[in-house]
MOPAC internal coordinates of N, CA, C and O (Angstrom, degrees):
PM7 1SCF
backbone

  N    0.0000 0     0.00 0     0.00 0    0    0    0
  C    1.4478 1     0.00 0     0.00 0    1    0    0
  C    1.5158 1   110.17 1     0.00 0    2    1    0
  O    1.2310 1   119.63 1   145.45 1    3    2    1
  N    1.3392 1   118.32 1   -34.55 1    3    2    1
  C    1.4624 1   121.73 1  -179.71 1    5    3    2
  C    1.5193 1   112.20 1   -68.03 1    6    5    3
  O    1.2310 1   120.64 1   145.72 1    7    6    5
  N    1.3592 1   116.37 1   -34.28 1    7    6    5
  C    1.4619 1   120.41 1   178.91 1    9    7    6
  C    1.5152 1   111.53 1   -66.25 1   10    9    7
  O    1.2310 1   120.21 1   139.37 1   11   10    9
  N    1.3187 1   117.20 1   -40.63 1   11   10    9
  C    1.4591 1   121.17 1  -179.95 1   13   11   10
  C    1.5307 1   109.99 1   -65.24 1   14   13   11
  O    1.2310 1   119.67 1   138.21 1   15   14   13
  N    1.3249 1   118.24 1   -41.79 1   15   14   13
  C    1.4704 1   122.11 1   179.70 1   17   15   14
  C    1.5286 1   111.14 1   -66.65 1   18   17   15
  O    1.2310 1   119.72 1   149.15 1   19   18   17
  N    1.3028 1   118.13 1   -30.85 1   19   18   17
  C    1.4753 1   119.30 1   179.19 1   21   19   18
  C    1.5420 1   110.37 1   -78.24 1   22   21   19
  O    1.2310 1   119.50 1   155.98 1   23   22   21
  N    1.3106 1   118.56 1   -24.02 1   23   22   21
  C    1.4662 1   120.96 1   179.12 1   25   23   22
  C    1.5436 1   111.05 1   -89.25 1   26   25   23
  O    1.2310 1   119.46 1   162.58 1   27   26   25
  N    1.2879 1   118.63 1   -17.42 1   27   26   25
  C    1.4505 1   124.15 1  -177.27 1   29   27   26
  C    1.5454 1   113.06 1   -57.17 1   30   29   27
  O    1.2310 1   118.51 1   133.12 1   31   30   29
  N    1.3559 1   120.45 1   -46.88 1   31   30   29
  C    1.4772 1   118.54 1   177.96 1   33   31   30
  C    1.5330 1   112.83 1   -61.83 1   34   33   31
  O    1.2310 1   119.22 1   140.57 1   35   34   33
  N    1.3118 1   119.08 1   -39.43 1   35   34   33
  C    1.4394 1   121.64 1   178.48 1   37   35   34
  C    1.5380 1   111.66 1   -65.13 1   38   37   35
  O    1.2310 1   121.02 1   139.81 1   39   38   37
  N    1.3075 1   115.65 1   -40.19 1   39   38   37
  C    1.4757 1   121.76 1   178.75 1   41   39   38
  C    1.5552 1   108.09 1   -65.62 1   42   41   39
  O    1.2310 1   119.48 1   137.93 1   43   42   41
  N    1.3073 1   118.59 1   -42.07 1   43   42   41
  C    1.4476 1   122.57 1  -179.92 1   45   43   42
  C    1.5230 1   109.93 1   -64.35 1   46   45   43
  O    1.2310 1   119.67 1   137.97 1   47   46   45
  N    1.3402 1   118.24 1   -42.03 1   47   46   45
  C    1.4685 1   120.74 1   178.32 1   49   47   46
  C    1.5118 1   110.40 1   -63.08 1   50   49   47
  O    1.2310 1   119.17 1   140.34 1   51   50   49
  N    1.3083 1   119.19 1   -39.66 1   51   50   49
  C    1.4614 1   121.58 1   178.62 1   53   51   50
  C    1.5073 1   110.85 1   -65.02 1   54   53   51
  O    1.2310 1   119.47 1   135.65 1   55   54   53
  N    1.3227 1   118.61 1   -44.35 1   55   54   53
  C    1.4723 1   122.77 1   179.42 1   57   55   54
  C    1.5219 1   110.16 1   -61.33 1   58   57   55
  O    1.2310 1   120.13 1   133.30 1   59   58   57
  N    1.3241 1   117.35 1   -46.70 1   59   58   57
  C    1.4993 1   120.05 1   179.17 1   61   59   58
  C    1.5243 1   110.15 1   -63.28 1   62   61   59
  O    1.2310 1   119.50 1   136.83 1   63   62   61
  N    1.2959 1   118.56 1   -43.17 1   63   62   61
  C    1.4640 1   121.63 1   179.07 1   65   63   62
  C    1.5189 1   111.43 1   -61.44 1   66   65   63
  O    1.2310 1   121.09 1   141.13 1   67   66   65
  N    1.3378 1   115.51 1   -38.87 1   67   66   65
  C    1.4798 1   119.05 1   179.82 1   69   67   66
  C    1.5151 1   110.91 1   -65.36 1   70   69   67
  O    1.2310 1   119.43 1   133.93 1   71   70   69
  N    1.3263 1   118.70 1   -46.07 1   71   70   69
  C    1.4730 1   119.87 1  -173.96 1   73   71   70
  C    1.5173 1   112.02 1   -79.54 1   74   73   71
  O    1.2310 1   119.19 1   156.05 1   75   74   73
  N    1.3161 1   119.15 1   -23.95 1   75   74   73
  C    1.4839 1   119.59 1  -178.86 1   77   75   74
  C    1.5092 1   114.16 1  -101.30 1   78   77   75
  O    1.2310 1   119.41 1   163.05 1   79   78   77
  N    1.3350 1   118.74 1   -16.95 1   79   78   77
  C    1.4660 1   119.88 1  -175.98 1   81   79   78
  C    1.5163 1   112.45 1  -124.63 1   82   81   79
  O    1.2310 1   119.94 1   125.61 1   83   82   81
  N    1.3047 1   117.71 1   -54.39 1   83   82   81
  C    1.4479 1   121.31 1  -171.75 1   85   83   82
  C    1.5219 1   112.15 1   -73.79 1   86   85   83
  O    1.2310 1   120.46 1   130.43 1   87   86   85
  N    1.3303 1   116.73 1   -49.57 1   87   86   85
  C    1.4726 1   120.69 1  -176.14 1   89   87   86
  C    1.5343 1   111.67 1   -62.61 1   90   89   87
  O    1.2310 1   118.06 1   132.21 1   91   90   89
  N    1.3596 1   121.30 1   -47.79 1   91   90   89
  C    1.4837 1   119.24 1   177.82 1   93   91   90
  C    1.5136 1   112.59 1   -61.35 1   94   93   91
  O    1.2310 1   119.66 1   145.10 1   95   94   93
  N    1.3153 1   118.25 1   -34.90 1   95   94   93
  C    1.4553 1   120.59 1  -179.95 1   97   95   94
  C    1.5340 1   108.65 1   -68.36 1   98   97   95
  O    1.2310 1   119.16 1   141.09 1   99   98   97
  N    1.3142 1   119.20 1   -38.91 1   99   98   97
  C    1.4574 1   121.46 1   178.44 1  101   99   98
  C    1.5491 1   110.80 1   -65.80 1  102  101   99
  O    1.2310 1   120.82 1   140.60 1  103  102  101
  N    1.3390 1   116.04 1   -39.40 1  103  102  101
  C    1.4699 1   120.40 1   178.19 1  105  103  102
  C    1.5075 1   111.19 1   -64.56 1  106  105  103
  O    1.2310 1   120.64 1   138.33 1  107  106  105
  N    1.3524 1   116.39 1   -41.67 1  107  106  105
  C    1.4753 1   120.33 1   179.90 1  109  107  106
  C    1.5256 1   109.90 1   -65.09 1  110  109  107
  O    1.2310 1   119.73 1   138.13 1  111  110  109
  N    1.3151 1   118.11 1   -41.87 1  111  110  109
  C    1.4640 1   120.68 1   178.58 1  113  111  110
  C    1.5225 1   112.03 1   -63.68 1  114  113  111
  O    1.2310 1   120.99 1   144.21 1  115  114  113
  N    1.3364 1   115.71 1   -35.79 1  115  114  113
  C    1.4538 1   119.69 1   178.19 1  117  115  114
  C    1.5239 1   110.84 1   -69.37 1  118  117  115
  O    1.2310 1   120.10 1   140.51 1  119  118  117
  N    1.3376 1   117.41 1   -39.49 1  119  118  117
  C    1.4798 1   121.59 1   178.70 1  121  119  118
  C    1.5468 1   110.06 1   -66.54 1  122  121  119
  O    1.2310 1   119.66 1   140.25 1  123  122  121
  N    1.3556 1   118.25 1   -39.75 1  123  122  121
  C    1.4279 1   120.90 1   179.53 1  125  123  122
  C    1.5420 1   111.05 1   -65.84 1  126  125  123
  O    1.2310 1   120.95 1   140.95 1  127  126  125
  N    1.3237 1   115.79 1   -39.05 1  127  126  125
  C    1.4772 1   120.50 1  -179.31 1  129  127  126
  C    1.5399 1   108.31 1   -66.32 1  130  129  127
  O    1.2310 1   120.27 1   137.82 1  131  130  129
  N    1.3228 1   117.09 1   -42.18 1  131  130  129
  C    1.4637 1   120.23 1   179.17 1  133  131  130
  C    1.5284 1   111.69 1   -65.56 1  134  133  131
  O    1.2310 1   120.53 1   140.67 1  135  134  133
  N    1.3502 1   116.59 1   -39.33 1  135  134  133
  C    1.4725 1   121.58 1   178.29 1  137  135  134
  C    1.5222 1   109.79 1   -62.23 1  138  137  135
  O    1.2310 1   120.55 1   134.06 1  139  138  137
  N    1.3456 1   116.55 1   -45.94 1  139  138  137
  C    1.4623 1   119.75 1  -179.90 1  141  139  138
  C    1.5267 1   112.04 1   -63.89 1  142  141  139
  O    1.2310 1   120.21 1   143.41 1  143  142  141
  N    1.3320 1   117.20 1   -36.59 1  143  142  141
  C    1.4502 1   121.06 1  -179.77 1  145  143  142
  C    1.5249 1   112.05 1   -69.91 1  146  145  143
  O    1.2310 1   120.22 1   152.50 1  147  146  145
  N    1.3247 1   117.18 1   -27.50 1  147  146  145
  C    1.4522 1   121.71 1  -176.25 1  149  147  146
  C    1.5207 1   112.95 1   -93.73 1  150  149  147
  O    1.2310 1   119.42 1  -175.31 1  151  150  149
  N    1.3235 1   118.72 1     4.69 1  151  150  149
  C    1.4690 1   120.49 1   176.66 1  153  151  150
  C    1.4970 1   109.90 1   -60.28 1  154  153  151
  O    1.2310 1   121.07 1   -39.70 1  155  154  153
  N    1.3265 1   115.56 1   140.30 1  155  154  153
  C    1.4472 1   120.83 1   177.31 1  157  155  154
  C    1.5203 1   109.98 1  -139.70 1  158  157  155
  O    1.2310 1   121.16 1   -13.30 1  159  158  157
  N    1.3168 1   115.39 1   166.70 1  159  158  157
  C    1.4637 1   122.09 1  -179.11 1  161  159  158
  C    1.5304 1   108.30 1   -61.06 1  162  161  159
  O    1.2310 1   121.83 1   -46.80 1  163  162  161
  N    1.3402 1   114.09 1   133.20 1  163  162  161
  C    1.4853 1   121.12 1   177.41 1  165  163  162
  C    1.5292 1   113.32 1    98.97 1  166  165  163
  O    1.2310 1   119.19 1   167.30 1  167  166  165
  N    1.3286 1   119.15 1   -12.70 1  167  166  165
  C    1.4617 1   121.15 1   178.14 1  169  167  166
  C    1.5327 1   110.98 1   -65.74 1  170  169  167
  O    1.2310 1   120.78 1   -44.84 1  171  170  169
  N    1.3009 1   116.12 1   135.16 1  171  170  169
  C    1.4553 1   120.08 1   174.14 1  173  171  170
  C    1.5165 1   108.04 1   -89.05 1  174  173  171
  O    1.2310 1   120.13 1   -49.20 1  175  174  173
  N    1.3300 1   117.36 1   130.80 1  175  174  173
  C    1.4669 1   121.34 1  -174.25 1  177  175  174
  C    1.5212 1   110.94 1  -137.32 1  178  177  175
  O    1.2310 1   121.60 1   -13.47 1  179  178  177
  N    1.3434 1   114.55 1   166.53 1  179  178  177
  C    1.4567 1   122.44 1   171.17 1  181  179  178
  C    1.5221 1   106.33 1  -130.46 1  182  181  179
  O    1.2310 1   120.38 1   -46.98 1  183  182  181
  N    1.3157 1   116.87 1   133.02 1  183  182  181
  C    1.4530 1   119.78 1   177.21 1  185  183  182
  C    1.5018 1   110.74 1   -80.55 1  186  185  183
  O    1.2310 1   119.94 1   -13.40 1  187  186  185
  N    1.3201 1   117.71 1   166.60 1  187  186  185
  C    1.4505 1   121.91 1  -179.37 1  189  187  186
  C    1.5453 1   111.95 1   -64.97 1  190  189  187
  O    1.2310 1   120.92 1   159.75 1  191  190  189
  N    1.3279 1   115.85 1   -20.25 1  191  190  189
  C    1.4697 1   120.28 1   177.67 1  193  191  190
  C    1.5228 1   111.00 1   -88.77 1  194  193  191
  O    1.2310 1   119.72 1   176.54 1  195  194  193
  N    1.3654 1   118.13 1    -3.46 1  195  194  193
  C    1.4709 1   120.81 1   175.07 1  197  195  194
  C    1.5025 1   113.98 1   101.01 1  198  197  195
  O    1.2310 1   118.36 1  -174.18 1  199  198  197
  N    1.2847 1   120.73 1     5.82 1  199  198  197
  C    1.4635 1   122.85 1  -177.27 1  201  199  198
  C    1.5453 1   109.01 1   -81.88 1  202  201  199
  O    1.2310 1   121.00 1   -55.83 1  203  202  201
  N    1.3341 1   115.69 1   124.17 1  203  202  201
  C    1.4759 1   120.76 1  -179.36 1  205  203  202
  C    1.5354 1   107.54 1   -94.14 1  206  205  203
  O    1.2310 1   121.06 1   -36.16 1  207  206  205
  N    1.3474 1   115.58 1   143.84 1  207  206  205
  C    1.4414 1   118.53 1   178.57 1  209  207  206
  C    1.5371 1   111.91 1  -172.63 1  210  209  207
  O    1.2310 1   121.15 1     4.14 1  211  210  209
  N    1.3164 1   115.41 1  -175.86 1  211  210  209
  C    1.4297 1   122.74 1   178.50 1  213  211  210
  C    1.5174 1   108.56 1  -125.72 1  214  213  211
  O    1.2310 1   120.21 1   -44.07 1  215  214  213
  N    1.3185 1   117.19 1   135.93 1  215  214  213
  C    1.4732 1   122.75 1  -179.33 1  217  215  214
  C    1.5226 1   109.32 1   -67.04 1  218  217  215
  O    1.2310 1   120.13 1   -56.16 1  219  218  217
  N    1.3182 1   117.35 1   123.84 1  219  218  217
  C    1.4672 1   121.81 1   179.77 1  221  219  218
  C    1.5219 1   110.84 1  -103.23 1  222  221  219
  O    1.2310 1   121.03 1   145.73 1  223  222  221
  N    1.3762 1   115.64 1   -34.27 1  223  222  221
  C    1.4686 1   119.03 1  -177.95 1  225  223  222
  C    1.5210 1   108.07 1  -153.17 1  226  225  223
  O    1.2310 1   120.53 1   -38.29 1  227  226  225
  N    1.3309 1   116.59 1   141.71 1  227  226  225
  C    1.4632 1   122.25 1   178.73 1  229  227  226
  C    1.5454 1   107.29 1  -118.41 1  230  229  227
  O    1.2310 1   120.75 1   -53.09 1  231  230  229
  N    1.3277 1   116.17 1   126.91 1  231  230  229
  C    1.4472 1   122.07 1  -178.71 1  233  231  230
  C    1.5488 1   109.07 1  -112.97 1  234  233  231
  O    1.2310 1   120.79 1   -67.43 1  235  234  233
  N    1.3322 1   116.09 1   112.57 1  235  234  233
  C    1.4523 1   119.94 1  -178.63 1  237  235  234
  C    1.5339 1   113.36 1   -79.41 1  238  237  235
  O    1.2310 1   120.12 1   161.46 1  239  238  237
  N    1.3323 1   117.38 1   -18.54 1  239  238  237
  C    1.4564 1   120.00 1  -177.82 1  241  239  238
  C    1.5392 1   111.92 1   -67.21 1  242  241  239
  O    1.2310 1   120.52 1   133.49 1  243  242  241
  N    1.3500 1   116.61 1   -46.51 1  243  242  241
  C    1.4623 1   118.42 1  -179.94 1  245  243  242
  C    1.5141 1   111.67 1  -113.38 1  246  245  243
  O    1.2310 1   119.80 1  -161.91 1  247  246  245
  N    1.3234 1   117.98 1    18.09 1  247  246  245
  C    1.4613 1   124.34 1   175.13 1  249  247  246
  C    1.5070 1   112.04 1    55.47 1  250  249  247
  O    1.2310 1   119.72 1  -134.11 1  251  250  249
  N    1.3209 1   118.15 1    45.89 1  251  250  249
  C    1.4660 1   122.51 1  -179.32 1  253  251  250
  C    1.4920 1   110.75 1  -127.41 1  254  253  251
  O    1.2310 1   120.59 1    -7.86 1  255  254  253
  N    1.3197 1   116.48 1   172.14 1  255  254  253
  C    1.4508 1   121.91 1   175.02 1  257  255  254
  C    1.5270 1   109.35 1  -147.80 1  258  257  255
  O    1.2310 1   121.68 1   -28.10 1  259  258  257
  N    1.3359 1   114.39 1   151.90 1  259  258  257
  C    1.4597 1   121.02 1   177.93 1  261  259  258
  C    1.5024 1   107.06 1   -98.38 1  262  261  259
  O    1.2310 1   120.86 1   -50.12 1  263  262  261
  N    1.3409 1   115.96 1   129.88 1  263  262  261
  C    1.4679 1   121.18 1  -176.96 1  265  263  262
  C    1.5332 1   108.52 1  -116.69 1  266  265  263
  O    1.2310 1   121.11 1   -47.23 1  267  266  265
  N    1.3299 1   115.49 1   132.77 1  267  266  265
  C    1.4468 1   119.87 1   175.71 1  269  267  266
  C    1.5050 1   108.40 1   -93.48 1  270  269  267
  O    1.2310 1   121.08 1   -52.03 1  271  270  269
  N    1.3281 1   115.55 1   127.97 1  271  270  269
  C    1.4929 1   122.43 1   177.53 1  273  271  270
  C    1.5129 1   107.20 1  -124.66 1  274  273  271
  O    1.2310 1   121.63 1     0.59 1  275  274  273
  N    1.3229 1   114.49 1  -179.41 1  275  274  273
  C    1.4615 1   120.71 1   177.64 1  277  275  274
  C    1.5620 1   109.97 1   -64.96 1  278  277  275
  O    1.2310 1   120.60 1   154.63 1  279  278  277
  N    1.3316 1   116.46 1   -25.37 1  279  278  277
  C    1.4533 1   120.88 1  -178.67 1  281  279  278
  C    1.5032 1   113.34 1   -88.99 1  282  281  279
  O    1.2310 1   120.06 1   171.91 1  283  282  281
  N    1.3184 1   117.48 1    -8.09 1  283  282  281
  C    1.4797 1   120.42 1  -178.96 1  285  283  282
  C    1.5203 1   110.64 1   132.08 1  286  285  283
  O    1.2310 1   120.52 1    20.57 1  287  286  285
  N    1.3011 1   116.61 1  -159.43 1  287  286  285
  C    1.4581 1   122.12 1  -179.59 1  289  287  286
  C    1.5120 1   109.88 1  -100.47 1  290  289  287
  O    1.2310 1   120.89 1   -43.92 1  291  290  289
  N    1.3217 1   115.90 1   136.08 1  291  290  289
  C    1.4664 1   123.10 1   179.13 1  293  291  290
  C    1.5335 1   109.82 1  -130.63 1  294  293  291
  O    1.2310 1   120.52 1   -33.96 1  295  294  293
  N    1.3392 1   116.61 1   146.04 1  295  294  293
  C    1.4514 1   120.27 1   178.90 1  297  295  294
  C    1.5093 1   107.60 1  -103.80 1  298  297  295
  O    1.2310 1   121.25 1   -49.97 1  299  298  297
  N    1.3273 1   115.22 1   130.03 1  299  298  297
  C    1.4755 1   122.05 1  -177.71 1  301  299  298
  C    1.5312 1   109.20 1  -129.39 1  302  301  299
  O    1.2310 1   121.14 1   -28.10 1  303  302  301
  N    1.3344 1   115.43 1   151.90 1  303  302  301
  C    1.4203 1   120.49 1   168.55 1  305  303  302
  C    1.5420 1   108.05 1   -74.32 1  306  305  303
  O    1.2310 1   120.62 1   -37.76 1  307  306  305
  N    1.3356 1   116.42 1   142.24 1  307  306  305
  C    1.4619 1   118.97 1  -177.08 1  309  307  306
  C    1.5219 1   113.03 1   -61.89 1  310  309  307
  O    1.2310 1   119.42 1   154.06 1  311  310  309
  N    1.3072 1   118.72 1   -25.94 1  311  310  309
  C    1.4622 1   121.31 1   178.74 1  313  311  310
  C    1.5217 1   112.04 1   -69.74 1  314  313  311
  O    1.2310 1   119.28 1   167.14 1  315  314  313
  N    1.3380 1   118.97 1   -12.86 1  315  314  313
  C    1.4514 1   122.01 1   179.07 1  317  315  314
  C    1.5091 1   112.46 1   -83.82 1  318  317  315
  O    1.2310 1   120.37 1   176.56 1  319  318  317
  N    1.3145 1   116.90 1    -3.44 1  319  318  317
  C    1.4703 1   121.21 1  -177.83 1  321  319  318
  C    1.5331 1   109.00 1   -90.45 1  322  321  319
  O    1.2310 1   120.37 1   -49.79 1  323  322  321
  N    1.3101 1   116.90 1   130.21 1  323  322  321
  C    1.4532 1   122.62 1  -174.79 1  325  323  322
  C    1.5201 1   109.86 1   -86.33 1  326  325  323
  O    1.2310 1   120.83 1   -54.96 1  327  326  325
  N    1.3311 1   116.02 1   125.04 1  327  326  325
  C    1.4513 1   121.98 1  -179.43 1  329  327  326
  C    1.5363 1   109.34 1   -69.19 1  330  329  327
  O    1.2310 1   119.62 1   130.38 1  331  330  329
  N    1.3411 1   118.33 1   -49.62 1  331  330  329
  C    1.4665 1   121.41 1  -174.99 1  333  331  330
  C    1.5190 1   111.87 1   -63.93 1  334  333  331
  O    1.2310 1   120.24 1   131.49 1  335  334  333
  N    1.3346 1   117.15 1   -48.51 1  335  334  333
  C    1.4685 1   119.05 1  -176.28 1  337  335  334
  C    1.4955 1   111.69 1   -69.29 1  338  337  335
  O    1.2310 1   119.72 1   146.24 1  339  338  337
  N    1.3305 1   118.13 1   -33.76 1  339  338  337
  C    1.4830 1   121.74 1   178.81 1  341  339  338
  C    1.5448 1   110.24 1   -68.29 1  342  341  339
  O    1.2310 1   121.12 1   140.81 1  343  342  341
  N    1.3421 1   115.46 1   -39.19 1  343  342  341
  C    1.4674 1   117.93 1   177.34 1  345  343  342
  C    1.5171 1   111.21 1   -65.96 1  346  345  343
  O    1.2310 1   119.73 1   141.30 1  347  346  345
  N    1.3390 1   118.12 1   -38.70 1  347  346  345
  C    1.4648 1   120.73 1   176.62 1  349  347  346
  C    1.4964 1   110.53 1   -63.05 1  350  349  347
  O    1.2310 1   120.59 1   138.60 1  351  350  349
  N    1.2967 1   116.47 1   -41.40 1  351  350  349
  C    1.4934 1   120.94 1  -179.26 1  353  351  350
  C    1.5200 1   110.47 1   -62.23 1  354  353  351
  O    1.2310 1   119.53 1   139.53 1  355  354  353
  N    1.3029 1   118.50 1   -40.47 1  355  354  353
  C    1.4536 1   123.24 1  -176.48 1  357  355  354
  C    1.5208 1   113.73 1   -90.66 1  358  357  355
  O    1.2310 1   119.26 1   178.26 1  359  358  357
  N    1.3122 1   119.02 1    -1.74 1  359  358  357
  C    1.4796 1   121.13 1  -179.60 1  361  359  358
  C    1.5166 1   110.32 1   -69.28 1  362  361  359
  O    1.2310 1   120.83 1   -35.34 1  363  362  361
  N    1.3463 1   116.02 1   144.66 1  363  362  361
  C    1.4805 1   117.82 1   178.07 1  365  363  362
  C    1.5179 1   111.49 1   -66.84 1  366  365  363
  O    1.2310 1   120.76 1   -33.25 1  367  366  365
  N    1.3190 1   116.16 1   146.75 1  367  366  365
  C    1.4794 1   120.14 1  -179.31 1  369  367  366
  C    1.5024 1   108.68 1   -77.90 1  370  369  367
  O    1.2310 1   121.41 1   -47.78 1  371  370  369
  N    1.3623 1   114.91 1   132.22 1  371  370  369
  C    1.4835 1   118.87 1   179.50 1  373  371  370
  C    1.5070 1   109.51 1   -84.65 1  374  373  371
  O    1.2310 1   121.20 1   -43.59 1  375  374  373
  N    1.3206 1   115.31 1   136.41 1  375  374  373
  C    1.4863 1   119.54 1   176.49 1  377  375  374
  C    1.5115 1   108.96 1   -94.34 1  378  377  375
  O    1.2310 1   121.14 1   -42.48 1  379  378  377
  N    1.3231 1   115.43 1   137.52 1  379  378  377
  C    1.4518 1   119.97 1  -179.92 1  381  379  378
  C    1.4922 1   112.50 1  -100.55 1  382  381  379
  O    1.2310 1   120.10 1   180.00 1  383  382  381

């Protein structure tokens, strides 16, 4: 009985860490992967470095996409596209 009580705090710390740190991070990674897989021509996006553009071509072979910007066309890896910033860019404008 004493051994179980001494392991209980460590077990509790692991459970709390899983539900507050590991699980949300896994969900976010899954959402980002789904977002990158669903990219299509014409989507307006923002890269993680802050570059705004529109998807011109999606290449499934090397997991990249060509983005048209004011400076021209650039090729990026899909993982460089920010889920949060792109969703904010495409969110409908609220009227007050």
